[in-house]
N, C-alpha and C positions, 0 to 999 in steps of 0.2 A: 827670577824675571817676573813671575806672575804678581808678586808685591810691586814691582815696579810699574808694570804694565797698568795694574788696577789704580795704583795709587796717583800716576800721570794723570789718568783719566779723571777720576773723582775730585782730585786736587785742583781741577779746574772750574768745578761747579760753582763757589763762590763768586769769582770773577765773572764768569758767563751769567749767572742770575742777574749780578748787579748791572752788567752791559745789558742785558734784555729790559730790566726794569726802568734803565736811564735813557734808552733808545740809542745807545751807542754802536759802533762797530763791532759785531761779535768776534770777528777775525784779526781785530786790531793786535791783541796780546799774540797771537799765533804769527802774525807779520813780524812783530817786534822779535821774537824768540829767533826768528830766521836771520836777522842782523847779526845773531852771535856765531853764526857759522863763518869762518875765514873766508875773507873775501867779500862778504855781503853786508859789511857794515853799514853801507849806504843802499842797500838793495833788498828791502824786506820782502818775504815771501812766504805764502802758505806752506808750500810744500819744504823749503827749509827750514820754516818754524816747526813743523811737526817732527820732523828730524831732529832737530835742535831739541826738543821738548822732551823727546824720548830718551835721546842720547844722556841727557842732563839729569833726568829722573832715574835712569837706569844707574848713572854714577852716584847719584845722592842715595839710592837705595843700598848700593854695595857699601857705601862707607856707614851707613846704619847698621847693616847687618855686619860689618867688620867690628863696629865699635858695641857690638849685642846691644844695641838700642833696641829694646824690644816692648810692646806693650803701647796703648794710646797715649798715656800720659808722656812717657820718655819721648815717643814719636813727636807729639805735638811740640813739645820744648825744643826737640832737634829741629822740627819745621821751623819754628821761631829763629833759631841760630841759622839757619840755611836761609832766611829770609834776610836776616842782616847781612850776610854774604853776598847773595843774590842782588838784592835791592838796593843796599847800602853802599857795597864796595863796586861790585862788578858793573851796575847799572850807570855808574858814573862815566865809563867809557862809551857807553851805548845809548845814544839820546832817545831811541824808538822804545826802549824798555824804561828809560828815567822818565817818559811821558806817561806811562800808565798810571792810572789812579793807584795810589799806595795802599789803602785800606783793604780793597778786593783782592789785590795782590798778596798781601801779608796773610789775608784769610785763606789764600790758596794754598800758601806754604804750611800754615797750621795744618788744614786738612790733608794735605799730600803726608806730612809727617806723621800725623795720628793714622792714617791709613795704612801706611808702610809699615810704622811700628806694630800696629794690630796685626796685620798679615805676616811678619816677619816672627810674630810671637805664636802663630799658630803652628801645631805639629803637620808634618808633611809625610807623605808615603816614603820609604826607602824602597832600594832594589828586593830587598827581602820581604817585601810586603808586610812589614811593622811599619810604626810611625814613630818620628824623633822630632824633638823640639829644636834642634841645632840645624844651623844653615846648611846647604848640599856643600860638601867638600870640608867641613869644619868639624874638630874634634872637641869633644868635651874635655876640659881640664881636669 
């Protein structure tokens, strides 16, 4: 969960920086994410966007962990693959997401994947006070 939370926050830095530099609406992407919540397709909102973004980030981080996609490079490649799905396929049904500038959103996905991959690659403390490089609940083959 730590990897998902950190990657969710850090992954938004590229588009936030772009928006600040271009004088755009800093909350536009968050509101657009809110339209992904069932029943809110035409009602964007910041609170719904935060919830959607965190749930989506947790889901994708779980996919990366399950696929053993660890390390910055593998994570970044996975982030680009996620961008293809999120921005190329899913955004077709969500006009608010489709309206966001593509390049900053692509950069967000790349950074998200790289950060998630890096954090999933780090050893973590176990219940026994030792360290392990496997995900919690996963066993080495």
